[in-house]
C-alpha positions as a printed NumPy array, in Angstrom:
array([[-29.62 ,  55.019, -92.504],
       [-28.079,  51.728, -91.617],
       [-25.482,  51.437, -89.067],
       [-21.95 ,  50.366, -90.612],
       [-19.576,  48.242, -88.349],
       [-16.577,  50.295, -87.029],
       [-17.985,  53.255, -87.565],
       [-16.669,  55.964, -85.258],
       [-18.501,  58.977, -85.747],
       [-21.903,  58.516, -84.356],
       [-23.802,  60.559, -87.099],
       [-22.634,  57.699, -89.579],
       [-23.801,  54.924, -87.257],
       [-26.98 ,  55.342, -86.947],
       [-30.039,  53.041, -87.629],
       [-33.788,  52.765, -88.336],
       [-35.941,  52.905, -85.701],
       [-38.197,  49.401, -85.729],
       [-41.911,  49.836, -86.851],
       [-44.273,  48.652, -84.067],
       [-44.765,  45.407, -86.07 ],
       [-40.374,  44.756, -85.937],
       [-40.515,  45.397, -82.573],
       [-43.378,  42.936, -81.732],
       [-41.409,  40.257, -83.629],
       [-37.642,  41.086, -82.131],
       [-39.047,  40.851, -78.247],
       [-39.613,  36.661, -78.223],
       [-35.857,  36.84 , -79.143],
       [-35.141,  38.648, -75.499],
       [-37.76 ,  37.24 , -73.218],
       [-36.678,  38.783, -70.209],
       [-37.096,  42.059, -71.97 ],
       [-40.069,  43.807, -71.449],
       [-40.967,  46.988, -73.613],
       [-41.579,  50.091, -71.35 ],
       [-42.295,  52.624, -73.164],
       [-39.701,  53.384, -76.452],
       [-37.045,  51.02 , -74.745],
       [-36.974,  47.801, -73.206],
       [-35.29 ,  46.853, -70.099],
       [-34.836,  44.427, -68.115],
       [-33.632,  43.512, -63.843],
       [-30.733,  40.513, -63.171],
       [-30.065,  39.94 , -59.471],
       [-26.835,  38.675, -58.409],
       [-25.685,  36.776, -54.933],
       [-24.192,  40.405, -53.283],
       [-23.424,  44.018, -54.374],
       [-19.462,  42.507, -56.001],
       [-21.363,  40.102, -57.77 ],
       [-23.439,  42.788, -59.491],
       [-20.608,  45.245, -60.157],
       [-19.147,  42.686, -61.813],
       [-21.666,  42.404, -64.205],
       [-22.163,  45.775, -64.718],
       [-18.445,  46.443, -65.903],
       [-18.655,  43.494, -68.499],
       [-21.559,  44.847, -69.364],
       [-19.949,  48.84 , -69.727],
       [-17.267,  46.684, -71.727],
       [-19.774,  45.256, -74.437],
       [-21.463,  48.616, -74.562],
       [-18.298,  50.025, -75.466],
       [-17.3  ,  47.152, -77.722],
       [-21.077,  47.444, -79.912],
       [-20.792,  52.06 , -79.322],
       [-24.055,  51.354, -77.75 ],
       [-24.713,  52.177, -73.801],
       [-28.007,  50.888, -71.805],
       [-28.796,  53.411, -68.354],
       [-27.888,  51.338, -65.366],
       [-29.363,  51.498, -62.536],
       [-27.757,  49.294, -59.612],
       [-29.71 ,  48.542, -56.281],
       [-27.217,  46.513, -54.114],
       [-27.676,  42.951, -55.943],
       [-29.83 ,  44.261, -58.686],
       [-29.315,  45.766, -61.611],
       [-31.778,  47.1  , -64.195],
       [-30.714,  47.634, -67.822],
       [-32.539,  50.156, -70.116],
       [-31.867,  49.801, -73.717],
       [-33.05 ,  52.739, -76.17 ],
       [-31.594,  54.428, -79.414],
       [-31.81 ,  57.708, -78.089],
       [-30.668,  59.407, -81.688],
       [-33.804,  57.589, -83.637],
       [-35.926,  58.048, -80.825],
       [-36.89 ,  54.436, -79.908],
       [-35.768,  50.952, -80.494],
       [-33.18 ,  49.883, -83.292],
       [-32.04 ,  46.337, -84.298],
       [-28.848,  47.795, -82.228],
       [-30.741,  47.796, -78.639],
       [-31.879,  43.647, -79.433],
       [-28.718,  42.946, -80.629],
       [-26.823,  44.132, -77.451],
       [-29.3  ,  42.902, -75.385],
       [-29.382,  39.343, -77.017],
       [-25.042,  39.733, -75.66 ],
       [-26.269,  40.826, -72.038],
       [-28.585,  37.52 , -71.576],
       [-25.799,  35.397, -72.629],
       [-23.355,  37.011, -70.383],
       [-26.303,  37.005, -67.3  ],
       [-26.427,  33.595, -67.863],
       [-22.822,  32.555, -67.38 ]])
């Protein structure tokens, strides 16, 4: 089942889990992310805790807009983000789409 833009009910927003071949093809598009089991993860480093929290709050807004929320681990000036589509039991296009948006944010 494919995700539909503007979905409100999670069960109507499902996406197909990517195959290993599709994941391999998608990984180069998010070069700072590494596959870890059934997810992808990235660590970003900032000048201090306040900058890290500003980044996390902006990521939270992106996640809300996409109706997709990363796992977030904050360690003073380092933020590790992990993406997976838990309802599908692995990675979907939604994970890579959000990773690209987070990458653009991390560069600013």
